[in-house]
C-alpha positions in Angstrom: -74.5 319.7 53.5 -72.1 317.4 55.2 -74.2 317.1 58.3 -77.3 316.4 56.2 -75.5 313.8 54.1 -74.2 312.1 57.3 -77.7 312.2 58.9 -79.1 310.5 55.8 -76.6 307.7 55.8 -76.8 307.0 59.5 -80.6 306.9 59.3 -80.1 303.7 57.2 -77.1 302.2 59.0 -77.5 298.6 57.7 -77.8 299.7 54.0 -74.9 302.1 54.3 -72.7 299.5 56.0 -73.5 296.9 53.4 -72.7 299.4 50.6 -69.3 300.3 52.2 -68.5 296.7 52.8 -69.3 295.9 49.1 -66.8 298.6 48.0 -64.3 297.3 50.6 -64.5 293.7 49.3 -64.1 294.8 45.7 -61.1 296.9 46.5 -59.6 294.1 48.7 -60.0 291.7 45.8 -58.2 294.2 43.5 -55.3 294.7 45.9 -54.8 291.1 46.9 -55.1 289.6 43.4 -52.7 292.2 41.9 -50.4 292.0 44.9 -50.3 288.2 44.6 -49.5 288.3 40.9 -46.9 291.1 41.0 -45.5 289.9 44.3 -45.0 286.3 43.3 -43.6 287.2 39.9 -41.4 289.8 41.4 -40.1 287.4 44.0 -39.2 284.8 41.3 -37.5 287.5 39.2 -35.5 288.8 42.2 -34.3 285.3 43.1 -33.2 284.6 39.5 -31.5 288.0 39.2 -29.6 287.4 42.5 -27.3 284.9 40.7 -23.8 286.3 40.5 -23.8 286.2 36.7 -24.7 288.8 34.0 -26.2 286.7 31.2 -28.8 283.9 30.9 -28.7 281.4 28.0 -31.8 279.5 26.9 -32.7 277.6 23.8 -34.4 279.9 21.2 -37.7 278.0 21.3 -38.0 277.9 25.1 -39.4 280.6 27.4 -38.3 281.7 30.8 -41.3 280.3 32.6 -41.9 276.9 31.3 -38.4 275.9 30.2 -37.4 272.5 31.6 -35.7 269.2 31.0 -32.2 269.0 29.4 -32.2 270.7 26.0 -28.5 271.6 25.8 -26.4 268.6 24.6 -22.9 267.8 26.0 -20.3 270.2 24.8 -22.2 273.4 25.2 -20.3 274.4 28.3 -17.0 274.4 26.4 -18.8 276.1 23.4 -20.0 279.0 25.5 -16.6 279.3 27.2 -15.0 279.6 23.8 -17.0 282.7 22.7 -14.5 285.6 22.5 -13.7 289.0 21.1 -10.3 290.6 20.3 -9.5 290.8 24.0 -10.1 287.1 24.8 -13.0 284.9 26.1 -16.1 286.8 27.2 -17.0 284.5 30.0 -14.9 283.9 33.2 -17.4 281.3 34.3 -20.0 279.2 32.6 -22.6 277.9 35.1 -24.8 275.1 33.8 -28.2 274.4 35.5 -30.5 271.4 35.2 -34.2 271.9 36.1 -36.6 269.3 37.3 -40.1 269.7 38.7 -40.7 268.1 42.1 -43.2 268.4 44.9 -42.0 269.7 48.3 -43.8 271.7 50.9 -47.2 270.7 49.4 -46.4 272.6 46.2 -44.7 272.2 42.9 -41.0 273.3 43.1 -38.3 273.8 40.6 -35.3 271.7 41.6 -32.1 273.4 40.5 -29.3 271.0 39.6 -26.0 272.8 39.9 -22.3 272.1 40.3 -21.7 272.1 44.1 -18.5 274.1 43.5 -20.5 276.9 41.9 -22.9 277.2 44.8 -21.3 280.5 46.0 -22.4 282.1 42.8 -26.0 281.3 43.7 -25.6 282.3 47.4 -24.1 285.7 46.8 -24.1 287.5 50.2 -26.6 285.1 51.7 -25.5 282.7 54.4 -26.4 279.3 55.6 -29.2 279.1 58.2 -28.3 275.5 59.1 -26.2 272.7 57.8 -23.8 273.1 54.8 -24.0 273.9 51.2 -23.6 270.3 50.3 -21.3 267.8 52.1 -20.3 264.9 49.9 -21.7 266.2 46.6 -18.4 267.7 45.4 -16.6 264.4 45.8 -19.6 262.7 44.1 -19.5 265.0 41.1 -15.8 264.4 40.7 -16.4 260.7 40.8 -19.0 261.0 38.1 -16.6 262.9 35.9 -14.0 260.2 36.4 -16.5 257.5 35.4 -17.6 259.5 32.4 -14.0 259.5 31.1 -13.6 255.7 31.5 -17.1 254.3 31.2 -16.6 253.4 27.5 -20.3 253.7 26.8 -21.6 251.9 29.8 -24.5 253.6 31.7 -23.0 255.6 34.6 -25.7 254.8 37.1 -24.9 251.1 36.8 -21.2 251.8 37.8 -22.1 253.2 41.2 -22.6 251.3 44.4 -25.2 252.3 47.0 -22.7 254.3 49.1 -21.6 256.3 46.1 -25.2 257.0 45.1 -26.0 258.1 48.6 -23.2 260.8 48.4 -25.0 262.4 45.5 -28.5 262.4 47.0 -28.2 265.7 48.8 -30.6 268.7 48.9 -30.1 272.3 49.9 -33.3 274.2 50.5 -34.2 277.8 51.3 -35.5 279.0 54.6 -39.1 279.7 53.4 -39.5 276.2 52.2 -37.9 274.8 55.4 -40.6 276.6 57.5 -43.4 275.2 55.3 -42.1 271.7 55.8 -44.2 268.6 55.3 -47.4 267.6 57.1 -47.3 270.7 59.3 -43.7 270.1 60.5 -40.7 272.2 59.3 -38.0 270.4 57.5 -34.9 269.7 59.5 -31.3 268.9 58.6 -31.1 265.2 58.0 -34.7 264.8 56.9 -35.1 262.3 54.0 -37.4 263.5 51.1 -38.4 261.2 48.3 -38.1 263.0 44.9 -37.5 261.7 41.4 -37.8 258.2 42.8 -34.8 258.5 45.1 -34.3 259.2 48.8 -32.6 262.6 49.1 -31.2 264.0 52.4 -31.6 267.7 53.4 -28.0 268.8 54.3 -28.3 272.6 54.3 -30.7 275.5 54.6 -29.9 278.8 53.0 -31.3 282.2 53.6 -34.4 283.0 51.4 -33.8 284.9 48.1 -31.6 282.5 46.2 -32.5 281.5 42.7 -34.1 278.2 43.6 -35.9 276.9 46.7 -34.3 273.5 46.2 -30.8 272.6 45.0 -29.2 269.3 44.1 -25.9 268.2 42.5 -26.3 268.6 38.7 -24.6 265.3 38.1 -27.3 263.5 40.3 -30.1 264.9 38.1 -28.2 264.0 34.9 -27.8 260.4 36.2 -31.5 260.1 37.2 -33.0 261.7 34.1 -30.4 261.3 31.3 -28.2 258.4 32.2 -25.3 260.7 33.1 -25.0 262.6 29.9 -23.7 266.2 30.3 -27.0 267.8 29.3 -28.3 271.1 30.8 -31.5 273.1 30.8 -29.8 276.6 30.8 -26.6 278.5 31.5 -25.7 281.5 33.5 -22.7 283.4 32.2 -20.3 285.4 34.4 -18.6 288.0 32.2 -15.1 289.3 32.1 -14.8 292.4 34.3 -15.6 295.7 32.6 -17.5 294.1 29.7 -20.9 295.6 29.0 -23.6 292.9 29.4 -25.7 294.2 26.4 -22.6 294.2 24.1 -21.7 290.7 25.4 -25.2 289.4 24.8 -25.1 290.6 21.2 -21.7 289.0 20.7 -22.9 285.7 22.1 -25.9 285.8 19.9 -23.8 286.6 16.8 -21.4 283.7 17.4 -23.9 281.1 18.7 -26.5 281.7 16.0 -30.3 281.6 16.2 -30.5 278.3 18.2 -30.2 280.1 21.5 -31.4 283.3 23.2 -29.0 285.2 25.3 -30.6 287.7 27.8 -29.1 289.9 30.6 -30.0 288.3 33.9 -31.1 291.8 35.1 -33.8 291.7 32.4 -35.4 288.5 33.7 -38.1 290.3 35.6 -39.3 292.3 32.6 -39.2 289.2 30.4 -41.2 287.3 33.0 -43.8 290.0 33.1 -44.1 289.7 29.3 -44.4 285.9 29.4 -47.1 286.1 32.0 -49.0 289.0 30.5 -52.2 287.0 30.2 -52.2 286.4 33.9 -52.5 290.2 34.5 -55.2 290.4 31.8 -57.4 287.8 33.5 -56.7 289.4 36.9 -57.7 292.8 35.6 -60.8 291.6 33.9 -61.9 289.8 37.1 -61.2 292.9 39.2 -63.1 295.2 36.8 -66.2 293.0 36.9 -66.1 292.8 40.7 -65.7 296.6 41.0 -68.5 297.2 38.6 -70.8 295.1 40.7 -69.7 297.0 43.8 -70.4 300.4 42.4 -73.8 299.2 40.9 -74.6 298.4 44.6 -73.8 302.0 45.5 -75.9 303.3 42.6 -78.9 301.1 43.7 -78.4 302.3 47.3 -78.4 306.0 46.3 -81.3 305.5 44.0 -83.3 303.9 46.8 -82.4 306.8 49.1 -83.8 309.2 46.5 -87.1 307.3 46.2 -87.5 307.2 50.0 -86.7 310.9 50.5 -88.8 312.2 47.6 -90.8 314.4 50.0 -87.7 315.6 51.8 -86.2 316.6 48.4 -89.3 318.6 47.7 -88.9 320.5 50.9 -85.2 321.2 50.2 -86.1 322.5 46.7 -88.8 324.7 48.1 -86.3 326.1 50.6 -84.0 327.1 47.7 -81.6 324.2 47.3 -80.6 324.1 43.6 -80.4 321.2 41.3 -76.6 321.4 41.6 -76.9 321.3 45.3 -79.0 318.1 45.2 -76.6 316.4 42.9 -73.7 317.5 45.2 -75.6 316.0 48.2 -76.0 312.7 46.4 -72.3 312.7 45.4 -71.2 313.6 49.0 -73.2 310.7 50.4 -71.6 308.3 47.9 -68.2 309.8 48.6 -68.7 309.0 52.3 -69.7 305.5 51.5 -66.8 304.9 49.1 -64.3 306.5 51.5 -65.4 304.1 54.2 -65.2 301.3 51.7 -61.7 302.2 50.8 -60.6 302.1 54.4 -62.3 298.7 54.8 -60.7 297.4 51.6 -57.2 298.4 52.6 -57.7 296.9 56.1 -59.0 293.6 54.6 -56.0 293.5 52.2 -53.5 293.7 55.0 -55.4 291.0 56.9 -55.4 288.8 53.8 -51.7 289.5 53.3 -51.0 288.4 56.9 -53.1 285.2 56.5 -51.4 284.2 53.3 -48.0 284.8 54.8 -48.9 282.6 57.7 -50.8 279.8 55.9 -49.0 279.9 52.5 -45.5 281.4 53.1 -44.2 280.4 49.7 -46.6 283.0 48.1 -45.8 286.7 48.2 -48.4 289.4 48.3 -47.1 293.0 47.7 -49.1 296.0 48.8 -47.0 298.9 47.6 -48.1 302.5 48.2 -48.9 303.1 44.5 -51.4 300.1 44.6 -53.0 301.5 47.7 -53.3 304.9 46.2 -54.8 303.4 43.0 -57.4 301.5 45.0 -58.4 304.6 47.0 -58.7 306.6 43.7 -60.8 303.8 42.1 -63.1 303.8 45.2 -63.6 307.5 45.3 -64.1 308.0 41.6 -66.3 305.0 41.3 -68.4 306.1 44.2 -68.9 309.6 42.9 -69.7 308.2 39.4 -72.3 305.9 40.9 -74.1 308.8 42.5 -74.5 310.9 39.3 -77.7 309.3 38.1 -79.5 309.2 41.5 -78.5 312.8 42.0 -79.7 313.8 38.6 -83.0 311.9 39.3 -83.4 313.9 42.5 -82.6 317.2 40.8 -85.4 316.7 38.2 -88.2 316.3 40.8 -90.7 319.1 40.8 -91.2 320.6 44.3 -95.0 320.5 44.1 -95.0 316.8 43.0 -92.4 315.9 45.6 -94.2 317.6 48.4 -97.3 315.6 47.6 -95.4 312.3 47.5 -96.4 309.8 50.2 
């Protein structure tokens, strides 16, 4: 039967090739779209979870994806640091962050405003690829704190001269963004980038994997966006050693009330998946429709084979081939087509992954073994299913009628 199925397929090389290619394209779309969604979301989650802190604090009405601006008013840093149990304060470090949206590397980026002295908590075990993790920003932040204590209500930005402003206009970027660069040229230390209406200098490049692709001094963003007020977008909390993060999250929630949400940093990936659940729904609907079209193509191909081989089917039945045998022959031919399609689909997926990595390095496409196995299973099951009706149609032909078919 295998030799007969192979002969039937190779007799119509173009049609067989197009059918296998259709399956391959459908499976490649399935793999790449899912890999792009899961890979990009997973990469963001891994970067946020890399911060050396156990808890994440956001306003209750915000979500983890679209939260932005400065929603925490001055005083929240001290408020979070004061949360305690019978053994003392829960937090050993309260890490404020201020997010702004900017454009770098041809894409929207989230600019992390942080205290330069807390940069090691974001770096973890990652090192600097080039430059320094800020140069003058620490002194700039100290200057802003001094001005805040003596400004007597005056706008802080009006109290700074050009040299003082320049000290705070520093950026640290990650290596992936550095390689993307601008206008086809990688970013270099000392490059000037205009963001938020100011000329920032790139002073450092850190290994990829940190929470943000772009960092700036938090006091700089507060000056530009909020007149220097100590507002923050969110907080990371580094807990007292030995304190269970789930217990700590509950205690923070109880003492802070319903105005905030406190989540374990390690739970960020799961929450992100929930927030973006509709993305996967749209991806799955698109993939399903594409695969249905591909397998309808196989069904049409197999049905055409049956019509063209009506006389041959009559000869096979007259020689004793059973109806089950004819259905099996049709399924075997479809299985060969879908197997070739699965190989093509996987190969195209890896090609697409390489092209995306080269052309759009800020995107991540994951092709884990379980996704590849799922794609192969879909291809084989779909191919066999597509052959059932043509096989049944062939099995119903009467030998006498089939032999007389021209």
